[in-house]
C-alpha positions in Angstrom: 86.1 -3.6 8.3 85.2 -5.5 5.5 82.5 -3.7 3.1 80.8 -4.5 0.3 79.1 -2.6 -1.7 76.3 -4.2 -4.5 74.8 -1.8 -7.4 72.7 -2.5 -10.6 73.5 0.7 -12.7 72.2 0.9 -16.0 71.2 3.8 -17.9 74.2 6.5 -17.4 76.3 4.7 -15.0 74.9 7.7 -12.3 74.5 5.6 -9.8 77.9 3.4 -9.6 80.2 6.4 -10.4 78.5 7.3 -6.4 78.5 3.1 -5.4 82.3 3.8 -7.1 82.5 7.1 -4.2 81.4 5.9 -1.1 83.4 2.2 -2.2 86.9 4.8 -2.3 86.1 6.1 1.1 84.9 2.8 3.2 87.9 0.2 1.1 85.3 -1.7 -0.5 85.0 -3.4 -3.8 82.0 -3.0 -6.3 79.7 -5.9 -7.1 76.3 -6.4 -9.2 73.9 -7.9 -7.7 74.7 -10.9 -9.8 78.7 -10.8 -8.9 77.9 -11.6 -5.5 78.0 -14.8 -3.8 76.0 -15.4 -0.3 79.6 -16.2 1.2 80.5 -12.7 0.4 77.6 -11.1 1.7 78.1 -12.9 4.7 81.7 -12.4 5.5 80.6 -8.3 5.1 80.7 -6.0 8.8 79.2 -3.1 5.8 77.3 -3.7 2.6 76.1 -0.6 0.3 72.4 -1.5 -1.6 71.9 1.0 -4.3 70.6 1.2 -7.7 69.1 3.9 -10.3 66.1 4.0 -9.3 63.1 3.1 -12.0 59.4 3.8 -12.2 59.3 4.7 -8.1 61.4 1.2 -7.7 64.9 0.2 -6.8 66.4 -2.3 -9.7 64.5 -5.8 -9.7 67.8 -7.6 -9.9 68.7 -5.6 -6.3 65.4 -6.5 -5.0 65.4 -10.1 -6.3 69.0 -10.4 -4.9 68.1 -9.1 -1.4 64.7 -11.5 -1.0 67.2 -14.8 -2.5 68.8 -14.0 1.3 68.0 -16.2 4.2 67.0 -14.2 7.1 69.6 -14.2 9.7 71.9 -12.7 11.8 73.9 -9.7 9.5 76.3 -6.7 9.4 75.7 -3.3 8.6 74.2 -2.3 5.8 73.0 1.1 3.8 71.4 1.9 0.9 71.3 4.6 -1.7 70.1 5.8 -5.2 70.1 8.1 -7.8 67.3 9.2 -9.6 65.4 11.5 -12.1 63.2 13.0 -9.1 62.4 13.1 -5.6 61.3 9.9 -4.0 57.5 11.1 -2.7 55.1 10.7 -0.5 52.9 8.9 -2.2 55.7 5.8 -2.5 58.0 5.6 -0.7 60.2 2.7 -2.1 63.8 3.3 -0.1 62.2 2.4 2.7 60.7 -0.9 1.7 64.4 -1.7 0.4 65.1 -1.0 4.1 62.5 -3.5 5.1 63.7 -6.4 3.2 67.1 -5.6 5.0 65.8 -5.2 7.8 63.9 -8.9 7.2 66.8 -10.5 6.0 69.2 -9.9 9.3 71.1 -6.6 8.5 71.1 -3.7 10.9 70.1 -1.1 8.7 71.4 2.6 8.8 68.7 4.9 9.8 69.9 7.7 6.3 69.5 6.8 3.3 71.3 8.3 1.0 70.1 9.8 -2.8 70.7 12.6 -4.9 69.8 13.1 -8.1 71.0 11.5 -11.8 70.8 11.8 -15.5 67.4 10.5 -16.5 66.1 10.0 -19.8 63.5 7.0 -19.1 60.2 7.7 -21.2 59.2 10.9 -22.5 62.1 12.3 -20.4 64.4 11.2 -23.5 62.3 13.2 -25.5 63.7 16.7 -24.3 67.1 14.6 -23.8 66.5 14.1 -20.1 66.9 15.9 -16.7 69.7 16.6 -14.9 72.5 16.7 -17.4 75.6 17.3 -15.8 74.2 14.6 -12.7 75.6 13.5 -10.5 77.7 16.6 -10.2 81.3 16.5 -8.5 79.2 17.8 -4.7 76.9 14.6 -5.1 80.3 12.5 -5.2 81.6 14.4 -2.3 78.3 14.5 -0.3 78.5 10.5 -0.9 81.7 9.8 0.5 80.7 12.2 3.5 77.6 9.6 4.0 79.8 6.6 3.6 81.9 7.8 6.0 79.3 8.7 8.8 77.7 5.5 8.3 81.7 3.7 8.6 81.8 5.7 12.1 78.1 5.2 13.4 
């Protein structure tokens, strides 16, 4: 299986660590949205798309990269993220990314992987951030287990 992980990880490398754990399980290459070409996306059987969550949204460069893809039949995809706080019912940003991928022709996994990460955005910087030490080794193991489930489904 030809797997690829596209990740936008800015602040502390939280999401990159999750992507690398998943890549180890999937034997996948990890790239940023600016490093991946359409031909590479088209050749992949399975692609993970993820980023940190910034003000209740996936990274703009990840969303833009997906939006630039033509709508046509593609392989399978899954979504993952790290954030300081859990997703709220008021803003379902994961659903929006899943819908965007489905609209580009991907068959998207029903389940989304999300875990906490060190967050020092805005006023959280004044207190040194939240979720210090995250993602944890348990989070990385959970990311690998999630990747195995997606690969096998």
